[in-house]
SEBA-715667 format. One record per atom (N, C-alpha, C): residue number from 1; chain; atom name; x, y, z. Coordinates in Angstrom, 3 decimals, always signed. Atoms other than C-alpha are relative to their C-alpha. Last residue first. Example, Ala and Ser with C-alpha at 12.3 -4.5 7.8 and 13.67 -1.06 7.14 Angstrom:
BEGIN
@nr = 2 | kette = A | atom = N | X = -0.820 | Y = -1.190 | Z = -0.060
@nr = 2 | kette = A | atom = CA | X = +13.670 | Y = -1.060 | Z = +7.140
@nr = 2 | kette = A | atom = C | X = -0.770 | Y = +1.090 | Z = +0.730
@nr = 1 | kette = A | atom = N | X = +0.890 | Y = -1.190 | Z = +0.000
@nr = 1 | kette = A | atom = CA | X = +12.300 | Y = -4.500 | Z = +7.800
@nr = 1 | kette = A | atom = C | X = +0.900 | Y = +1.200 | Z = +0.000
***
This chain:
BEGIN
@nr = 82 | kette = A | atom = N | X = -1.469 | Y = -0.112 | Z = +0.050
@nr = 82 | kette = A | atom = CA | X = +8.341 | Y = +1.507 | Z = +5.783
@nr = 82 | kette = A | atom = C | X = +0.394 | Y = +1.373 | Z = -0.474
@nr = 81 | kette = A | atom = N | X = -0.449 | Y = -1.320 | Z = +0.469
@nr = 81 | kette = A | atom = CA | X = +4.775 | Y = +0.648 | Z = +6.716
@nr = 81 | kette = A | atom = C | X = +1.517 | Y = +0.016 | Z = +0.049
@nr = 80 | kette = A | atom = N | X = -1.228 | Y = -0.537 | Z = -0.570
@nr = 80 | kette = A | atom = CA | X = +3.730 | Y = -2.988 | Z = +6.886
@nr = 80 | kette = A | atom = C | X = +0.252 | Y = +1.391 | Z = -0.567
@nr = 79 | kette = A | atom = N | X = -0.159 | Y = -1.368 | Z = +0.493
@nr = 79 | kette = A | atom = CA | X = +0.400 | Y = -4.719 | Z = +6.345
@nr = 79 | kette = A | atom = C | X = +1.177 | Y = +0.628 | Z = +0.740
@nr = 78 | kette = A | atom = N | X = -0.927 | Y = -0.719 | Z = -0.868
@nr = 78 | kette = A | atom = CA | X = +0.243 | Y = -8.511 | Z = +6.677
@nr = 78 | kette = A | atom = C | X = +0.245 | Y = +1.368 | Z = -0.627
@nr = 77 | kette = A | atom = N | X = -0.951 | Y = -0.962 | Z = +0.594
@nr = 77 | kette = A | atom = CA | X = -2.814 | Y = -10.033 | Z = +5.080
@nr = 77 | kette = A | atom = C | X = +0.888 | Y = +0.608 | Z = +1.083
@nr = 76 | kette = A | atom = N | X = -1.376 | Y = +0.509 | Z = -0.140
@nr = 76 | kette = A | atom = CA | X = -4.376 | Y = -13.053 | Z = +6.830
@nr = 76 | kette = A | atom = C | X = +1.044 | Y = +0.945 | Z = -0.591
@nr = 75 | kette = A | atom = N | X = -0.424 | Y = +0.188 | Z = -1.401
@nr = 75 | kette = A | atom = CA | X = -7.741 | Y = -11.380 | Z = +7.518
@nr = 75 | kette = A | atom = C | X = +1.436 | Y = -0.507 | Z = +0.179
@nr = 74 | kette = A | atom = N | X = +0.812 | Y = +1.040 | Z = -0.627
@nr = 74 | kette = A | atom = CA | X = -8.018 | Y = -10.127 | Z = +3.918
@nr = 74 | kette = A | atom = C | X = +0.519 | Y = -0.237 | Z = +1.413
@nr = 73 | kette = A | atom = N | X = -0.274 | Y = +0.226 | Z = -1.414
@nr = 73 | kette = A | atom = CA | X = -6.811 | Y = -7.034 | Z = +2.105
@nr = 73 | kette = A | atom = C | X = -0.959 | Y = -1.056 | Z = +0.530
@nr = 72 | kette = A | atom = N | X = -1.166 | Y = +0.858 | Z = -0.173
@nr = 72 | kette = A | atom = CA | X = -6.770 | Y = -7.153 | Z = -1.688
@nr = 72 | kette = A | atom = C | X = +0.324 | Y = -0.322 | Z = +1.450
@nr = 71 | kette = A | atom = N | X = +0.161 | Y = +1.221 | Z = +0.795
@nr = 71 | kette = A | atom = CA | X = -10.151 | Y = -5.719 | Z = -2.697
@nr = 71 | kette = A | atom = C | X = +1.118 | Y = -1.009 | Z = +0.230
@nr = 70 | kette = A | atom = N | X = +0.951 | Y = +0.870 | Z = -0.703
@nr = 70 | kette = A | atom = CA | X = -9.933 | Y = -3.213 | Z = +0.157
@nr = 70 | kette = A | atom = C | X = -0.250 | Y = -1.303 | Z = -0.751
@nr = 69 | kette = A | atom = N | X = -0.708 | Y = +0.905 | Z = -0.908
@nr = 69 | kette = A | atom = CA | X = -6.827 | Y = -1.797 | Z = -1.540
@nr = 69 | kette = A | atom = C | X = -0.928 | Y = -0.963 | Z = +0.722
@nr = 68 | kette = A | atom = N | X = -0.741 | Y = +1.016 | Z = +0.740
@nr = 68 | kette = A | atom = CA | X = -8.802 | Y = -0.356 | Z = -4.459
@nr = 68 | kette = A | atom = C | X = +0.627 | Y = -1.021 | Z = +0.947
@nr = 67 | kette = A | atom = N | X = +0.985 | Y = +0.801 | Z = +0.725
@nr = 67 | kette = A | atom = CA | X = -11.353 | Y = +1.465 | Z = -2.312
@nr = 67 | kette = A | atom = C | X = +0.675 | Y = -1.098 | Z = -0.817
@nr = 66 | kette = A | atom = N | X = +0.582 | Y = +0.975 | Z = -0.930
@nr = 66 | kette = A | atom = CA | X = -8.541 | Y = +2.593 | Z = +0.001
@nr = 66 | kette = A | atom = C | X = -1.024 | Y = -0.891 | Z = -0.696
@nr = 65 | kette = A | atom = N | X = -1.031 | Y = +0.999 | Z = -0.287
@nr = 65 | kette = A | atom = CA | X = -6.712 | Y = +4.244 | Z = -2.895
@nr = 65 | kette = A | atom = C | X = -0.547 | Y = -1.074 | Z = +0.923
@nr = 64 | kette = A | atom = N | X = -0.143 | Y = +0.826 | Z = +1.193
@nr = 64 | kette = A | atom = CA | X = -9.828 | Y = +6.056 | Z = -4.108
@nr = 64 | kette = A | atom = C | X = +1.004 | Y = -1.123 | Z = +0.231
@nr = 63 | kette = A | atom = N | X = +1.225 | Y = +0.791 | Z = +0.157
@nr = 63 | kette = A | atom = CA | X = -10.521 | Y = +7.295 | Z = -0.579
@nr = 63 | kette = A | atom = C | X = +0.078 | Y = -0.922 | Z = -1.207
@nr = 62 | kette = A | atom = N | X = -0.038 | Y = +1.100 | Z = -0.964
@nr = 62 | kette = A | atom = CA | X = -6.902 | Y = +8.367 | Z = -0.067
@nr = 62 | kette = A | atom = C | X = -1.223 | Y = -0.885 | Z = -0.167
@nr = 61 | kette = A | atom = N | X = +0.370 | Y = -0.309 | Z = -1.387
@nr = 61 | kette = A | atom = CA | X = -7.029 | Y = +10.455 | Z = -3.204
@nr = 61 | kette = A | atom = C | X = +0.132 | Y = -1.238 | Z = +0.877
@nr = 60 | kette = A | atom = N | X = -0.211 | Y = -1.398 | Z = -0.366
@nr = 60 | kette = A | atom = CA | X = -5.712 | Y = +10.718 | Z = -6.761
@nr = 60 | kette = A | atom = C | X = -0.296 | Y = +0.326 | Z = +1.457
@nr = 59 | kette = A | atom = N | X = +1.193 | Y = -0.576 | Z = -0.599
@nr = 59 | kette = A | atom = CA | X = -5.253 | Y = +7.050 | Z = -7.624
@nr = 59 | kette = A | atom = C | X = +0.340 | Y = +1.397 | Z = +0.512
@nr = 58 | kette = A | atom = N | X = -0.217 | Y = -1.338 | Z = -0.538
@nr = 58 | kette = A | atom = CA | X = -2.760 | Y = +5.328 | Z = -9.901
@nr = 58 | kette = A | atom = C | X = -1.321 | Y = +0.557 | Z = +0.499
@nr = 57 | kette = A | atom = N | X = +1.237 | Y = -0.776 | Z = -0.057
@nr = 57 | kette = A | atom = CA | X = -2.616 | Y = +1.624 | Z = -10.652
@nr = 57 | kette = A | atom = C | X = +0.333 | Y = +1.347 | Z = +0.633
@nr = 56 | kette = A | atom = N | X = -0.080 | Y = -1.303 | Z = -0.641
@nr = 56 | kette = A | atom = CA | X = +0.394 | Y = -0.425 | Z = -11.720
@nr = 56 | kette = A | atom = C | X = -1.334 | Y = +0.718 | Z = -0.118
@nr = 55 | kette = A | atom = N | X = +1.056 | Y = -0.874 | Z = +0.505
@nr = 55 | kette = A | atom = CA | X = +0.123 | Y = -4.151 | Z = -12.400
@nr = 55 | kette = A | atom = C | X = +0.117 | Y = +1.316 | Z = +0.759
@nr = 54 | kette = A | atom = N | X = +0.451 | Y = -1.144 | Z = -0.781
@nr = 54 | kette = A | atom = CA | X = +3.266 | Y = -6.230 | Z = -11.947
@nr = 54 | kette = A | atom = C | X = -1.111 | Y = +0.748 | Z = -0.735
@nr = 53 | kette = A | atom = N | X = -0.560 | Y = -1.318 | Z = +0.281
@nr = 53 | kette = A | atom = CA | X = +3.966 | Y = -9.695 | Z = -13.306
@nr = 53 | kette = A | atom = C | X = -0.596 | Y = +1.077 | Z = +0.887
@nr = 52 | kette = A | atom = N | X = +0.084 | Y = -0.289 | Z = +1.429
@nr = 52 | kette = A | atom = CA | X = +2.505 | Y = -13.187 | Z = -13.638
@nr = 52 | kette = A | atom = C | X = +0.548 | Y = +1.378 | Z = -0.372
@nr = 51 | kette = A | atom = N | X = -0.932 | Y = +0.875 | Z = +0.720
@nr = 51 | kette = A | atom = CA | X = +3.650 | Y = -14.279 | Z = -10.184
@nr = 51 | kette = A | atom = C | X = +0.040 | Y = +0.325 | Z = -1.487
@nr = 50 | kette = A | atom = N | X = +0.432 | Y = +1.394 | Z = -0.007
@nr = 50 | kette = A | atom = CA | X = +1.824 | Y = -11.269 | Z = -8.767
@nr = 50 | kette = A | atom = C | X = +1.059 | Y = -0.827 | Z = -0.711
@nr = 49 | kette = A | atom = N | X = -0.988 | Y = +0.932 | Z = +0.519
@nr = 49 | kette = A | atom = CA | X = +2.890 | Y = -7.743 | Z = -7.831
@nr = 49 | kette = A | atom = C | X = -0.491 | Y = -1.433 | Z = +0.191
@nr = 48 | kette = A | atom = N | X = +0.504 | Y = +1.309 | Z = -0.410
@nr = 48 | kette = A | atom = CA | X = +0.202 | Y = -5.114 | Z = -7.407
@nr = 48 | kette = A | atom = C | X = +0.877 | Y = -1.028 | Z = -0.697
@nr = 47 | kette = A | atom = N | X = -0.591 | Y = +1.076 | Z = +0.792
@nr = 47 | kette = A | atom = CA | X = +1.969 | Y = -1.751 | Z = -7.572
@nr = 47 | kette = A | atom = C | X = -0.509 | Y = -1.319 | Z = +0.555
@nr = 46 | kette = A | atom = N | X = +0.225 | Y = +1.304 | Z = -0.614
@nr = 46 | kette = A | atom = CA | X = -0.143 | Y = +1.135 | Z = -6.246
@nr = 46 | kette = A | atom = C | X = +0.526 | Y = -1.049 | Z = -0.965
@nr = 45 | kette = A | atom = N | X = -0.365 | Y = +1.058 | Z = +0.932
@nr = 45 | kette = A | atom = CA | X = +1.025 | Y = +4.671 | Z = -7.038
@nr = 45 | kette = A | atom = C | X = -0.152 | Y = -1.326 | Z = +0.738
@nr = 44 | kette = A | atom = N | X = -0.483 | Y = +1.239 | Z = -0.594
@nr = 44 | kette = A | atom = CA | X = -0.735 | Y = +7.448 | Z = -5.141
@nr = 44 | kette = A | atom = C | X = +0.291 | Y = -1.003 | Z = -1.111
@nr = 43 | kette = A | atom = N | X = +0.869 | Y = +1.168 | Z = -0.026
@nr = 43 | kette = A | atom = CA | X = -1.097 | Y = +10.901 | Z = -6.627
@nr = 43 | kette = A | atom = C | X = +0.678 | Y = -1.197 | Z = +0.663
@nr = 42 | kette = A | atom = N | X = +1.386 | Y = -0.219 | Z = +0.394
@nr = 42 | kette = A | atom = CA | X = +0.125 | Y = +14.490 | Z = -6.880
@nr = 42 | kette = A | atom = C | X = -0.912 | Y = -1.211 | Z = +0.136
@nr = 41 | kette = A | atom = N | X = +0.520 | Y = -1.321 | Z = -0.374
@nr = 41 | kette = A | atom = CA | X = +3.528 | Y = +14.862 | Z = -5.224
@nr = 41 | kette = A | atom = C | X = -1.497 | Y = +0.132 | Z = -0.258
@nr = 40 | kette = A | atom = N | X = -0.773 | Y = -1.049 | Z = +0.651
@nr = 40 | kette = A | atom = CA | X = +4.216 | Y = +11.141 | Z = -5.432
@nr = 40 | kette = A | atom = C | X = -0.598 | Y = +1.335 | Z = +0.437
@nr = 39 | kette = A | atom = N | X = +0.682 | Y = -1.246 | Z = +0.352
@nr = 39 | kette = A | atom = CA | X = +2.891 | Y = +8.623 | Z = -2.970
@nr = 39 | kette = A | atom = C | X = +0.978 | Y = +0.945 | Z = -0.675
@nr = 38 | kette = A | atom = N | X = -0.856 | Y = -1.161 | Z = -0.185
@nr = 38 | kette = A | atom = CA | X = +3.855 | Y = +4.990 | Z = -2.564
@nr = 38 | kette = A | atom = C | X = -0.780 | Y = +1.231 | Z = -0.437
@nr = 37 | kette = A | atom = N | X = +0.652 | Y = -1.301 | Z = +0.153
@nr = 37 | kette = A | atom = CA | X = +1.841 | Y = +1.810 | Z = -2.122
@nr = 37 | kette = A | atom = C | X = +1.016 | Y = +1.094 | Z = +0.311
@nr = 36 | kette = A | atom = N | X = -0.858 | Y = -1.085 | Z = -0.469
@nr = 36 | kette = A | atom = CA | X = +3.252 | Y = -1.681 | Z = -2.677
@nr = 36 | kette = A | atom = C | X = -0.700 | Y = +1.325 | Z = -0.294
@nr = 35 | kette = A | atom = N | X = +0.450 | Y = -1.311 | Z = +0.456
@nr = 35 | kette = A | atom = CA | X = +0.988 | Y = -4.714 | Z = -2.956
@nr = 35 | kette = A | atom = C | X = +0.901 | Y = +1.057 | Z = +0.639
@nr = 34 | kette = A | atom = N | X = -0.609 | Y = -1.010 | Z = -0.860
@nr = 34 | kette = A | atom = CA | X = +2.328 | Y = -8.250 | Z = -2.752
@nr = 34 | kette = A | atom = C | X = -0.406 | Y = +1.341 | Z = -0.591
@nr = 33 | kette = A | atom = N | X = -0.728 | Y = -1.141 | Z = +0.537
@nr = 33 | kette = A | atom = CA | X = +0.211 | Y = -10.992 | Z = -4.269
@nr = 33 | kette = A | atom = C | X = +0.639 | Y = +0.830 | Z = +1.108
@nr = 32 | kette = A | atom = N | X = -0.059 | Y = -0.083 | Z = +1.462
@nr = 32 | kette = A | atom = CA | X = -1.559 | Y = -14.310 | Z = -3.946
@nr = 32 | kette = A | atom = C | X = +0.862 | Y = +1.117 | Z = -0.552
@nr = 31 | kette = A | atom = N | X = -0.351 | Y = +1.256 | Z = +0.650
@nr = 31 | kette = A | atom = CA | X = -1.169 | Y = -15.425 | Z = -0.336
@nr = 31 | kette = A | atom = C | X = +0.264 | Y = +0.145 | Z = -1.492
@nr = 30 | kette = A | atom = N | X = +0.969 | Y = +1.057 | Z = -0.223
@nr = 30 | kette = A | atom = CA | X = -1.050 | Y = -11.956 | Z = +1.210
@nr = 30 | kette = A | atom = C | X = +0.383 | Y = -1.212 | Z = -0.841
@nr = 29 | kette = A | atom = N | X = -0.329 | Y = +1.348 | Z = +0.451
@nr = 29 | kette = A | atom = CA | X = +1.453 | Y = -9.185 | Z = +1.697
@nr = 29 | kette = A | atom = C | X = -1.166 | Y = -0.930 | Z = +0.286
@nr = 28 | kette = A | atom = N | X = +1.030 | Y = +0.932 | Z = -0.436
@nr = 28 | kette = A | atom = CA | X = +0.552 | Y = -5.506 | Z = +1.896
@nr = 28 | kette = A | atom = C | X = +0.341 | Y = -1.356 | Z = -0.604
@nr = 27 | kette = A | atom = N | X = +0.022 | Y = +1.281 | Z = +0.692
@nr = 27 | kette = A | atom = CA | X = +3.430 | Y = -3.045 | Z = +1.701
@nr = 27 | kette = A | atom = C | X = -1.087 | Y = -0.866 | Z = +0.601
@nr = 26 | kette = A | atom = N | X = +0.775 | Y = +1.013 | Z = -0.706
@nr = 26 | kette = A | atom = CA | X = +3.250 | Y = +0.631 | Z = +2.597
@nr = 26 | kette = A | atom = C | X = +0.015 | Y = -1.254 | Z = -0.859
@nr = 25 | kette = A | atom = N | X = +0.892 | Y = +0.870 | Z = +0.746
@nr = 25 | kette = A | atom = CA | X = +5.669 | Y = +3.330 | Z = +1.591
@nr = 25 | kette = A | atom = C | X = -0.736 | Y = -0.959 | Z = +0.910
@nr = 24 | kette = A | atom = N | X = +0.601 | Y = +1.043 | Z = -0.821
@nr = 24 | kette = A | atom = CA | X = +7.855 | Y = +6.202 | Z = +2.670
@nr = 24 | kette = A | atom = C | X = -0.905 | Y = -0.862 | Z = -0.873
@nr = 23 | kette = A | atom = N | X = -1.043 | Y = +0.988 | Z = -0.291
@nr = 23 | kette = A | atom = CA | X = +10.258 | Y = +8.456 | Z = +0.735
@nr = 23 | kette = A | atom = C | X = -0.501 | Y = -1.123 | Z = +0.913
@nr = 22 | kette = A | atom = N | X = -0.474 | Y = +0.619 | Z = +1.240
@nr = 22 | kette = A | atom = CA | X = +7.450 | Y = +10.440 | Z = -0.925
@nr = 22 | kette = A | atom = C | X = +1.097 | Y = -1.036 | Z = +0.230
@nr = 21 | kette = A | atom = N | X = -0.993 | Y = -0.810 | Z = +0.699
@nr = 21 | kette = A | atom = CA | X = +5.820 | Y = +11.083 | Z = +2.429
@nr = 21 | kette = A | atom = C | X = +0.496 | Y = -0.748 | Z = -1.229
@nr = 20 | kette = A | atom = N | X = -1.110 | Y = +0.695 | Z = +0.633
@nr = 20 | kette = A | atom = CA | X = +2.619 | Y = +9.344 | Z = +3.559
@nr = 20 | kette = A | atom = C | X = +0.916 | Y = +0.985 | Z = -0.725
@nr = 19 | kette = A | atom = N | X = -1.237 | Y = -0.690 | Z = -0.363
@nr = 19 | kette = A | atom = CA | X = +0.443 | Y = +11.477 | Z = +5.844
@nr = 19 | kette = A | atom = C | X = +1.243 | Y = -0.611 | Z = -0.632
@nr = 18 | kette = A | atom = N | X = +0.182 | Y = -1.455 | Z = -0.013
@nr = 18 | kette = A | atom = CA | X = -3.032 | Y = +10.629 | Z = +4.553
@nr = 18 | kette = A | atom = C | X = +1.302 | Y = +0.754 | Z = +0.200
@nr = 17 | kette = A | atom = N | X = +0.037 | Y = -0.461 | Z = +1.386
@nr = 17 | kette = A | atom = CA | X = -1.972 | Y = +7.083 | Z = +3.696
@nr = 17 | kette = A | atom = C | X = -0.145 | Y = +1.514 | Z = -0.081
@nr = 16 | kette = A | atom = N | X = -1.371 | Y = -0.094 | Z = +0.496
@nr = 16 | kette = A | atom = CA | X = -1.006 | Y = +6.580 | Z = +7.337
@nr = 16 | kette = A | atom = C | X = +0.049 | Y = +0.452 | Z = -1.453
@nr = 15 | kette = A | atom = N | X = -0.660 | Y = -1.145 | Z = -0.648
@nr = 15 | kette = A | atom = CA | X = -4.528 | Y = +7.416 | Z = +8.516
@nr = 15 | kette = A | atom = C | X = +1.415 | Y = +0.175 | Z = -0.538
@nr = 14 | kette = A | atom = N | X = +0.547 | Y = -1.232 | Z = +0.581
@nr = 14 | kette = A | atom = CA | X = -6.061 | Y = +5.027 | Z = +5.975
@nr = 14 | kette = A | atom = C | X = +0.660 | Y = +1.241 | Z = +0.594
@nr = 13 | kette = A | atom = N | X = -0.416 | Y = -0.199 | Z = +1.383
@nr = 13 | kette = A | atom = CA | X = -3.759 | Y = +2.169 | Z = +6.991
@nr = 13 | kette = A | atom = C | X = -0.489 | Y = +1.332 | Z = -0.574
@nr = 12 | kette = A | atom = N | X = -1.035 | Y = -1.040 | Z = +0.039
@nr = 12 | kette = A | atom = CA | X = -4.225 | Y = +2.434 | Z = +10.750
@nr = 12 | kette = A | atom = C | X = +0.366 | Y = +0.393 | Z = -1.427
@nr = 11 | kette = A | atom = N | X = +0.596 | Y = -1.244 | Z = -0.498
@nr = 11 | kette = A | atom = CA | X = -7.545 | Y = +0.532 | Z = +10.645
@nr = 11 | kette = A | atom = C | X = +0.998 | Y = +1.156 | Z = -0.016
@nr = 10 | kette = A | atom = N | X = +0.806 | Y = -0.556 | Z = +1.084
@nr = 10 | kette = A | atom = CA | X = -6.020 | Y = -2.172 | Z = +8.453
@nr = 10 | kette = A | atom = C | X = -0.611 | Y = +1.332 | Z = +0.421
@nr = 9 | kette = A | atom = N | X = +1.305 | Y = +0.640 | Z = +0.193
@nr = 9 | kette = A | atom = CA | X = -3.470 | Y = -2.706 | Z = +11.181
@nr = 9 | kette = A | atom = C | X = -0.710 | Y = +0.636 | Z = -1.186
@nr = 8 | kette = A | atom = N | X = +1.136 | Y = -0.852 | Z = -0.318
@nr = 8 | kette = A | atom = CA | X = +0.195 | Y = -1.804 | Z = +11.083
@nr = 8 | kette = A | atom = C | X = -1.287 | Y = -0.781 | Z = -0.235
@nr = 7 | kette = A | atom = N | X = +1.297 | Y = +0.598 | Z = +0.304
@nr = 7 | kette = A | atom = CA | X = +3.441 | Y = -3.740 | Z = +11.183
@nr = 7 | kette = A | atom = C | X = -1.098 | Y = +0.950 | Z = +0.443
@nr = 6 | kette = A | atom = N | X = +0.886 | Y = +0.081 | Z = -1.155
@nr = 6 | kette = A | atom = CA | X = +6.445 | Y = -1.447 | Z = +11.264
@nr = 6 | kette = A | atom = C | X = -1.315 | Y = -0.615 | Z = -0.437
@nr = 5 | kette = A | atom = N | X = +1.326 | Y = +0.479 | Z = +0.334
@nr = 5 | kette = A | atom = CA | X = +9.423 | Y = -1.601 | Z = +8.955
@nr = 5 | kette = A | atom = C | X = -0.808 | Y = -0.099 | Z = +1.276
@nr = 4 | kette = A | atom = N | X = +0.665 | Y = +0.861 | Z = -0.961
@nr = 4 | kette = A | atom = CA | X = +12.432 | Y = +0.525 | Z = +9.596
@nr = 4 | kette = A | atom = C | X = -1.359 | Y = -0.399 | Z = -0.538
@nr = 3 | kette = A | atom = N | X = +1.350 | Y = -0.423 | Z = -0.327
@nr = 3 | kette = A | atom = CA | X = +14.666 | Y = +1.946 | Z = +6.935
@nr = 3 | kette = A | atom = C | X = -0.599 | Y = -1.001 | Z = +0.956
@nr = 2 | kette = A | atom = N | X = +0.851 | Y = +1.037 | Z = -0.565
@nr = 2 | kette = A | atom = CA | X = +18.344 | Y = +1.836 | Z = +6.274
@nr = 2 | kette = A | atom = C | X = -1.383 | Y = +0.569 | Z = +0.264
@nr = 1 | kette = A | atom = N | X = +1.231 | Y = -0.505 | Z = -0.549
@nr = 1 | kette = A | atom = CA | X = +20.556 | Y = +3.901 | Z = +4.030
@nr = 1 | kette = A | atom = C | X = -0.829 | Y = -1.178 | Z = +0.516
***
């Protein structure tokens, strides 16, 4: 199975979160961590991966997810949908 990655902007992120399927995801890469966002049937799972390990956060809505992600997105972040 193969998948395609597509770079997206921060402005596209919220729209894509609204329509994210369970077999799709979003990755945010920056200097300190890698953030992976997936969606289950009922909530969003956000994995913040650092050198010290993974932190898992769960949010129930796009707004809650965006509020968390805004703390990790900076001008040099690369955002990719897959």
